[in-house]
C-alpha positions in Angstrom: 0.4 -39.9 -21.3 -2.9 -41.3 -22.5 -3.1 -44.6 -24.4 -2.8 -44.3 -28.2 -4.6 -46.4 -30.7 -3.5 -46.7 -34.3 -6.3 -46.2 -36.8 -6.7 -45.8 -40.5 -8.6 -43.0 -42.2 -9.1 -42.3 -45.9 -8.6 -38.7 -47.0 -8.7 -36.9 -50.4 -5.2 -36.6 -51.8 -5.2 -32.8 -51.6 -6.2 -32.8 -48.0 -3.5 -35.3 -47.0 -0.9 -33.3 -48.9 -1.9 -30.2 -47.0 -1.7 -32.0 -43.7 1.7 -33.4 -44.5 3.0 -30.0 -45.5 1.5 -28.2 -42.5 2.4 -30.8 -39.9 6.1 -30.5 -40.2 6.3 -34.3 -40.6 3.9 -35.3 -37.7 0.6 -35.9 -39.3 -0.7 -37.7 -36.2 -0.1 -34.6 -34.0 -1.7 -32.4 -36.7 -4.8 -34.5 -36.9 -5.0 -34.7 -33.1 -4.9 -30.9 -32.8 -7.6 -30.6 -35.4 -9.8 -33.2 -33.7 -9.4 -31.6 -30.3 -10.3 -28.2 -31.7 -13.4 -29.8 -33.2 -14.2 -31.5 -29.9 -14.2 -28.0 -28.2 -16.4 -26.6 -31.0 -18.8 -29.5 -30.5 -18.9 -28.9 -26.7 -19.5 -25.1 -27.1 -23.3 -25.2 -27.0 -23.3 -27.3 -23.8 -20.7 -25.1 -22.2 -22.7 -22.0 -23.2 -25.9 -23.4 -21.7 -24.0 -24.3 -18.5 -22.5 -20.8 -18.2 -26.0 -19.2 -18.7 -27.4 -21.4 -16.0 -24.5 -20.6 -13.7 -25.1 -16.9 -14.3 -28.8 -17.3 -13.5 -27.9 -19.3 -10.3 -25.5 -16.5 -9.3 -28.2 -13.9 -9.7 -30.7 -16.1 -7.7 -28.2 -16.6 -4.9 -27.4 -12.9 -4.8 -31.1 -12.2 -4.5 -31.4 -14.7 -1.6 -28.2 -14.0 0.3 -27.1 -10.5 -0.8 -24.7 -9.1 -3.3 -21.6 -10.1 -1.2 -22.1 -13.7 -2.2 -22.1 -13.0 -6.0 
């Protein structure tokens, strides 16, 4: 398991109430899931660019070495 660090955040009352209700009592796990989901959304443009480049590379390799490679 990764190292955990305690931190403090300030939230609007309504947002904290929702997190407490939706978390089933584990606000830390709820916030972690939300932050991990945002981390993936933030990475999406870089992943999309990498996939497009990989697709272009595959086409270029297929042109060079034949369709069996792709």
